[in-house]
Backbone bond lengths (Angstrom), bond angles and torsions (degrees), N, CA, C in turn:
res aa  C-N    CA-C-N  psi(-1)  N-CA   C-N-CA  omega(-1)  CA-C   N-CA-C  phi
1 X - - - 1.398 - - 1.552 113.67 -
2 X 1.251 120.66 -30.76 1.387 125.60 -174.27 1.465 107.24 -60.95
3 X 1.341 122.06 -41.01 1.495 122.40 174.39 1.388 115.73 -58.97
4 X 1.402 115.55 -39.60 1.583 122.47 173.05 1.484 108.47 -56.82
5 X 1.280 116.13 -57.47 1.557 126.10 -172.11 1.464 108.53 -55.00
6 X 1.294 113.03 -46.59 1.450 117.78 -176.67 1.628 115.79 -68.40
7 X 1.309 113.13 -8.56 1.503 117.17 171.72 1.430 108.81 -71.51
8 X 1.377 119.36 -28.69 1.477 122.29 -172.55 1.533 109.53 -108.06
9 X 1.318 115.53 -24.97 1.505 119.43 -174.90 1.659 103.04 -129.84
10 X 1.235 119.26 88.31 1.440 117.46 178.08 1.478 113.60 -66.95
11 X 1.353 112.19 145.18 1.509 121.88 -178.16 1.492 105.40 -51.64
12 X 1.382 112.95 139.49 1.599 120.33 172.34 1.574 110.56 81.02
13 X 1.291 118.10 -5.55 1.463 118.65 -178.88 1.613 109.26 -96.24
14 X 1.207 115.71 143.95 1.547 119.67 -177.66 1.699 103.57 -73.82
15 X 1.354 108.97 145.00 1.438 113.70 173.68 1.585 111.56 -105.09
16 X 1.378 113.84 10.79 1.346 123.25 179.84 1.441 116.11 -55.94
17 X 1.405 117.01 -34.94 1.485 121.94 -175.78 1.435 111.27 -75.59
18 X 1.200 126.71 -6.26 1.469 127.19 -176.00 1.552 112.23 -92.14
19 X 1.240 119.83 134.82 1.447 122.63 -176.30 1.616 106.90 -88.95
20 X 1.254 120.37 172.36 1.530 122.81 174.36 1.445 109.07 -63.30
21 X 1.352 118.96 -30.11 1.517 121.55 179.30 1.429 110.14 -67.47
22 X 1.387 115.57 -42.80 1.515 124.33 -175.92 1.574 105.30 -62.06
23 X 1.430 111.72 -49.85 1.467 112.99 -176.97 1.498 112.00 -63.25
24 X 1.266 120.41 -39.45 1.572 122.85 175.21 1.505 111.33 -57.57
25 X 1.308 120.17 -40.92 1.442 124.63 178.33 1.460 110.27 -67.27
26 X 1.222 115.08 -45.92 1.554 119.87 -179.68 1.597 109.62 -59.57
27 X 1.408 112.98 -43.96 1.364 124.76 179.12 1.699 108.34 -58.02
28 X 1.218 117.13 -46.20 1.378 125.34 178.23 1.474 113.25 -61.14
29 X 1.350 115.49 -46.97 1.488 123.43 177.64 1.636 105.67 -61.44
30 X 1.239 121.98 -49.21 1.435 120.51 -179.24 1.504 113.49 -59.27
31 X 1.459 116.86 -50.92 1.383 126.88 -179.82 1.545 112.69 -52.93
32 X 1.397 114.87 -27.67 1.550 119.03 -171.53 1.575 108.93 -110.72
33 X 1.298 119.24 14.82 1.393 119.88 177.03 1.587 111.11 -95.14
34 X 1.225 123.16 118.44 1.461 124.82 173.73 1.578 107.96 -57.47
35 X 1.369 111.64 133.10 1.481 119.15 176.20 1.649 108.84 -124.16
36 X 1.251 107.83 139.85 1.522 124.18 -175.81 1.602 100.92 -62.16
37 X 1.203 123.83 -41.78 1.370 132.73 -172.08 1.530 107.89 -66.20
38 X 1.362 115.47 -23.53 1.544 120.26 178.81 1.590 108.97 -110.01
39 X 1.234 112.31 33.60 1.517 120.52 -177.99 1.481 114.07 51.97
40 X 1.298 113.81 36.15 1.558 115.25 -179.50 1.401 115.93 87.60
41 X 1.364 117.45 -4.61 1.508 118.16 171.44 1.400 112.47 -84.43
42 X 1.453 112.77 157.02 1.469 115.62 171.50 1.475 112.96 -81.39
43 X 1.293 125.91 158.73 1.377 131.32 172.21 1.510 110.99 -45.73
44 X 1.264 119.25 -38.59 1.427 120.96 -177.54 1.521 106.15 -71.62
45 X 1.272 121.35 -49.52 1.404 123.03 177.84 1.539 116.32 -55.54
46 X 1.173 114.45 -46.11 1.458 124.60 173.93 1.649 112.67 -56.47
47 X 1.379 114.50 -51.92 1.465 115.78 172.85 1.447 115.00 -57.03
48 X 1.378 115.50 -44.22 1.479 117.98 -177.63 1.561 112.06 -62.40
49 X 1.375 116.12 -35.75 1.401 125.64 178.40 1.554 109.37 -59.81
50 X 1.259 116.26 -34.34 1.521 123.60 -172.35 1.331 110.33 -90.93
51 X 1.391 118.35 -49.57 1.503 123.12 -163.68 1.550 109.90 -113.92
52 X 1.204 125.49 -16.78 1.536 129.81 172.04 1.596 103.67 101.28
53 X 1.284 112.60 151.68 1.429 123.15 -173.37 1.600 105.98 -70.58
54 X 1.177 124.86 -40.62 1.479 122.04 173.58 1.559 118.31 -47.07
55 X 1.371 110.53 -41.55 1.441 113.93 179.94 1.490 106.14 -74.93
56 X 1.242 122.87 -39.78 1.465 125.12 177.85 1.560 106.50 -52.48
57 X 1.336 118.94 -54.76 1.466 126.49 -175.19 1.585 109.46 -59.80
58 X 1.274 116.05 -32.71 1.511 119.04 177.62 1.499 111.86 -65.36
59 X 1.272 108.92 -41.98 1.573 115.81 177.26 1.379 119.81 -74.88
60 X 1.337 117.90 -28.39 1.336 120.80 -177.43 1.534 116.84 -124.88
């Protein structure tokens, strides 16, 4: 996930300029991006397979 996060927040750069809405939108983007390391699943899909969609919805 660090690699995905660094696409939006480069190392050494301040995150102070981002609003809570910006962070939520970035989070949505990351959660819905298919990853090779997850066999082409998105992080959201992988989480739901392991923990259930109800738990995901409670968290997000």
